[in-house]
Each structure stands twice: as C-alpha cells, then as structure tokens.
C-alpha positions in Angstrom: -1.8 -5.1 20.4 -4.6 -2.8 21.3 -3.3 -0.1 18.9 -3.2 -2.4 16.0 -6.8 -3.5 16.7 -7.9 0.2 16.8 -6.1 0.9 13.5 -7.8 -2.1 11.8 -11.2 -1.0 13.1 -10.7 2.6 11.9 -9.5 1.6 8.4 -11.7 -1.3 7.6 -14.1 0.7 5.4 -11.3 2.2 3.4 -9.7 -1.2 3.0 -13.1 -2.7 1.9 -13.5 0.0 -0.6 -10.0 -0.5 -2.0 -10.6 -4.3 -2.2 -13.7 -3.6 -4.2 -12.3 -1.0 -6.6 -8.7 -2.0 -6.9 -9.2 -4.5 -9.8 -10.6 -1.7 -11.9 -8.3 1.1 -10.7 -5.0 -0.6 -10.0 -4.3 1.8 -7.1 -2.5 -0.7 -4.8 -0.1 -1.6 -7.6 0.5 2.0 -8.5 1.3 2.8 -4.9 3.8 0.0 -4.7 5.4 1.0 -8.1 5.8 4.6 -6.9 7.2 3.5 -3.6 9.7 1.2 -5.3 10.7 3.8 -7.8 11.4 6.3 -5.0 13.4 4.0 -2.8 16.5 4.9 -4.7 16.2 8.4 -3.3 16.0 7.3 0.3 19.7 7.0 0.9 20.3 10.5 -0.6 17.5 11.9 1.5 18.9 10.4 4.6 22.4 11.8 3.9 20.8 15.3 3.2 18.5 14.9 6.2 15.4 15.4 4.1 13.1 14.3 6.8 9.9 15.1 4.8 10.8 12.6 2.0 11.8 9.9 4.6 8.5 10.5 6.4 6.5 10.2 3.2 8.3 7.0 2.3 7.7 5.6 5.8 4.0 6.4 5.5 3.7 4.8 2.1 5.4 1.6 3.3 3.1 1.6 6.4 0.0 1.9 4.2 1.2 -0.8 1.8 1.9 -3.2 4.8 -1.5 -2.5 6.3 -3.3 -3.1 3.0 -1.4 -6.2 2.2 -2.3 -7.6 5.7 -6.0 -7.1 4.9 -5.7 -8.5 1.4 -3.8 -11.6 2.5 -6.0 -12.3 5.4 -9.2 -12.0 3.5 -8.5 -13.4 0.0 -7.5 -16.5 -1.8 -4.4 -16.7 -3.9 -6.4 -16.3 -7.0 -8.2 -13.2 -5.8 -4.9 -11.7 -4.8 -3.5 -12.3 -8.2 -6.3 -10.2 -9.7 -5.2 -7.3 -7.6 -1.6 -7.5 -8.8 -2.2 -8.1 -12.5 -4.0 -4.9 -13.3 -3.7 -3.9 -17.0 -4.9 -0.5 -18.2 -7.7 -0.8 -20.7 -7.5 1.3 -23.9 
C-alpha cells in the first residue's frame, strides 16, 4: 500500500543505522527480549484497561515487525544469524 511505502521511505535511514550497529549493540535482540518479558502483563493490562501499556506493547511489536521485514528482505540467513547471536563482551 502507499502508506507502507511511505513508512519504509521515512525509516530507511534508521533501519540502515540499526543494521550497521546492531551486531555490536544487540539492540534488536534487547527490544525483542523486553517485549517478550512484558507480554505476560498484557492480559492484566487489558483487564485493568491500562491503555498506555497496551499502546506501548503495540508500538514495540510494530517496530519489531518493521525491522524484521527490512532485515529479512536485505540479508542472507548467515547475516541474520549475526544479529540474533549477540553476546556481551567483557
């Protein structure tokens, strides 16, 4: 759709920067870990009508989806593996 094309064009520089820096920083993996750890709270938030938390979770998932689309469309399987096997250096 046209909106998706506009989104991709507007975020391409951020995505390129993340692709370049992520093997050193592990930011994508950290975002995914935080999202997964907080999903347990989503049901409670929905029951309590905590719209702020639900909105934050929705936005995090949207960002993850957009980034994964860029990663998958532009990288080989080996390159993708580098982005998901970050280990903090001592």
